[in-house]
N, C-alpha and C positions, 0 to 999 in steps of 0.2 A: 710619666717622665718619658722624653724621647732620648734614648740611650744609643750611642753610636760607639761600637766597638772596633777599631782600626787594626787589622791583622788577624788572619784567619789560620794561625797556627792552633796548636793544641791548648795552648792556655786562654788566647782570645776567645776561641771557639768555646771552651768550657764556661767562661764567665758569662758570655752571651746566651748561652743555653740556660744557665742558672737564673740570669735575670728575667729572661722570658718565661721561665717555668713557674717561679713561684709567685710572680706578681703579674696577673693579666692585664693590670691597667698600664703596665709599661709598654712602650712602642720600642722594639729593640731591633736595631740593623747591624748586621756583622758585614764590615767591609773587607773585601780581598783585593789585593793589588792586581792579581790575574784574572781578567774577564772570565777566561774559560773555566777557571777553578770556582769562582762564584756562580756562574751558570749550572755547574754540575752539582754543586752543594744545595742551589735553590730548587732544582728538579729532584733530586735524590733525597732531599730533606736530611742529609747527614754530611760529615767531613769525612769521606773515606779514607783520606791520607793520614789524618792525625788521630782521628776518634771514630775509627770504623764500627759499624753496627749500632750506633748510639743516635737515636732519631731526635732530630730538632723538634722543640716545642711548636705549637700552631702560631705562637706570636713572634717567632724569629724570622726574620726577613734578611736576605744575603743580597749584598749589592756589590758594584765594582764602580770605576769611573771617577766621578768629580768628588774627591774626597772632602774638599773645601765647602762644598755647597751641603753635603751631609752635616759636617762639623757646624755649620752657620746656623742650622735649625735645630740644633740639639740641645738638650738641657744638660747632658754630661757626655763627655767624650773620653774614652778609655784607649789608650795606646799600648796595643798587645804586640809589639815588635821586640826582637832582640836589643841589647844595649847599642849594638854597633848602628843601628837604624834610627835610634831615637833623635839624634841632633837634627837629621833631615826630616824627620816627621814634625817636630816642634818648630823648625823654621816654616814650614808649611802651614802650621796651625797659628802662627803669630797673628794676633789681631782676634782671635776666637773669642767671644763673649762667654762662653759656656765654661764651666770648671772642666780642667784636664787633669787626668790621672795616668800614671804609666804603670806597667806591670813588671817591667825588666829588672834585672838584679845584678848589679855588677858595677864595676868603675869603667869609664870609657877609655878604649885602648889609646895610647898616643898621649892623651892629655891627662889621665889619671884622674878625672873628675868624676863626681857622683852626678845622678841624673838630675837632681834640682840644681846643681852648679852648672850643667850644661844648659838647662832650662834659662837661668839667669844671664847667660851669656847670649842666647840666641833669641829668646822670646820673654824678656822679663816683664812684658805686661800681661801674660797669662796668669790666670789664678789656677794653680796647679799643685799637685800632690802625688803620692805613691800610693798602691794598693798592693799589700804585701802580707806575708806570714806563711804558716806551714800547710802548703795545698799542693796536692797532686791534680792535674788537669783531669785524669780519669774520674777521680772520686767526686770532684766538684760537678762533673757532667752528669754523673750518675746519682746526684743528690744524698751523697754520704754526709755525715755531719762534718763541718769544718768551721774554723774560726779564723779571721784575718783581721787586719789592721788598715785603717784608712789614716794615712799620716799627712798633715799638711799644716802650715802656719795659719792657713785661712779656714774658718769655720765654715764658709760656703762650700768649700771642697769636700771636708771632712762630711758635713750633712748630706751632701749630694750623693757621695758613695755609700753611705749608710742607708738612705731612702732608695736607692737603687738596687742594692744587693742583700741587704739585712732581711733574712726570711727563715722559714722553717728548718732549713738545712745548712744554712751559711749565717753564722753569728758575726757581726761587724762591730769592731772596736774602734773607736777614735783616738788619735794621739796628735800631739803638736810636734813630737819629736822626730821630724822627718830625716835628720842626719843619722839618728840611733837605728831608725827602721831601714834607712838604705845601707849602713854599714852591715847590719846583720843581714840582710839580703846578699851582700856581696860575698862577704867573708864566709858564709856557710856552705857555699858551693865549692870553695877552695879546701875546707875542712872536711867535705864530704868526699873529695877525691882522696884525702890521706886516710879517711876511715875505710873506704872501699879497698885500698891497698893493704891496710891491716887486717881486714877481713880475709881478702885474697890470700893472703901469705899465711893464713891461719894462726894469728897470733894470740887468739883468745880473747875472751869476754873482759878480762882485766885491761888487757891493753886497749880495746875499744873504749872503755869507760873513762880511762886515763886520756886518751886522746881528745874524746869529746870535751871533757872537763877542761883539760889545759888549751883547747881550742877555743873554747868559750872565754877563758882568760885573754888569749890574744886578741879575739873581736872585741872584748870590753876595752881593752888597753887603747887600740887603735880608735875606737869609738870615743872615748872621753878625749884623747888628744885632738879630736875633730869637732869637739863641742857638744856630744851628745850625752844624754841623761843616763846615769848607770842603771836605773831600773828598766830601761827599755831592754836591756840585753837579758833580763830574766823573764821577758814576757814572749809574746808570740812570735815576734820577728827577730828574736835573738835565739834563746835556749829552745823555744819551740821549733822554729825553722831549721835550727841545726840538727836538733834529733831527728826530724823527720827525714832531711836530706841525707843525713849520714847513715841512717839504718834502714830507710824504707827500700823495698826493692822495686818500686818505681822511679827512684832517683837516677837520672842520667849521669850526675856527677859521680856519684857512688859507683855506678857502672863502670866508668872510666878507670877508676882506682882499680877496680876488680880486674879489669881486662889487663891493665898495667901490670899486675901482679902475676897473671898467667903468662906474660913476656911477650904481650902484643905491643907493636909499637904505637906511639900516640896516633899517628895518622891511621893506623888501622883501628883503634879503638874509637876514634871519633867517627870514622867511616862507619862503623858497624851499628852505631846508636840511630842514624836516621833522622835526629834532631840535633838542635843546639844544646851543648853543655856549657854553660855560661862560665864555669869555674875554669875550664881550659884558657878562654881568653881574658878573664880578669884576674887571674892569679899573678900575673907579673904587675900588673898596676896596683893592685893591693899592697905587694911587697914594695914597690917604689914609693907609693905614698907613706907607708910605714917607715921606710928608712928616711925619708925627708923630714919626718918628724921625731926621728929618733926613738921609734917604738920597735921593741923586739917581738918578732913573729917568727920563732924558729920552725914551727910546723909549716906555716905558709911558705917560708923560704925552702925548706926541703921538697916541697911540693913543686915549686919552680924549678929547682935542679933537677928534679926528676921529669918534668915536662920537656925541659931544655935538653935532655940526654946527657947531662952532667953526672948524674947518679943513677944506679940500677935500684930496683925495689928494695933489696936487703940493705943495700948501703945508706939509703934514706933513713930506715929505721935505725940502723946502726949509729948514724949521725945524731939522731935525736936522743938515744940512749946513753950516748957518751958525752953529753953535756954535763957541765959541773953542777954539783949540788946547789940548791939555792932555797929560799925561805919562799913557802906559799904565801902570796898577798891577796888581799881581797880587791 
């Protein structure tokens, strides 16, 4: 296959490395918007900014320039940009004949749309889907065992992702439930901020378990209201991604919560990361979408209040604990 990965951040780079490493028959091109960055990566055979010290496989080529020409000649195009850049990328790819998959997780700021809804607006002719699941870029780049989900209503997209990335270190499962996979990817980032806050305040393991479990209930309620399948949230892109992002030390969203618990401002926390923490930008749109549907998401709402400076860390915890008793529902 000819695989083009658009976006040379940590995650796009890691997947390009994975595809090039486990399948010598693939021709993998990693596209960077910045020509100087692309030249440096091609010359030094690593992404020193995002994955320093990890050498590129021989089959990985780095390019910049005409993105459309690369996509036109590809068998699979993977968009590795943050959610905020997805709309513009899909507009530029409109008319591409190859299957398209995006890696971003979240709802679009302003519109509150999921990624596949953005695609339906700006590039409805594309054969598209999402590639998601519990996966840190650092571990994928170093070929540590990982499992992901290729979700699309189109079998051609699912099959292309499996053929491109399934290998000894990366197991790929296929799903038709693109709504459920995207909701899981968006909401888990918000819940990871809450869990980081919980751990930063040293509230204990009981509190962490309760927060993750009730967070999963919030995620599922929103997903079902949007038309997702319930079983998706017990899978890799639901429970799996939530556990990883909420508890893993490599999680940027968890790190935001930890820093807020230390008393840092949101601006200080984000600046210290050096990477995008999608939960910071998607929390408000998650809550807005839930409110429009009449879905209760108290944990997510507390995260938004915390990010907006309406609550301090301890006050957010108190608000959750003071809620009226209720019945646990499946």
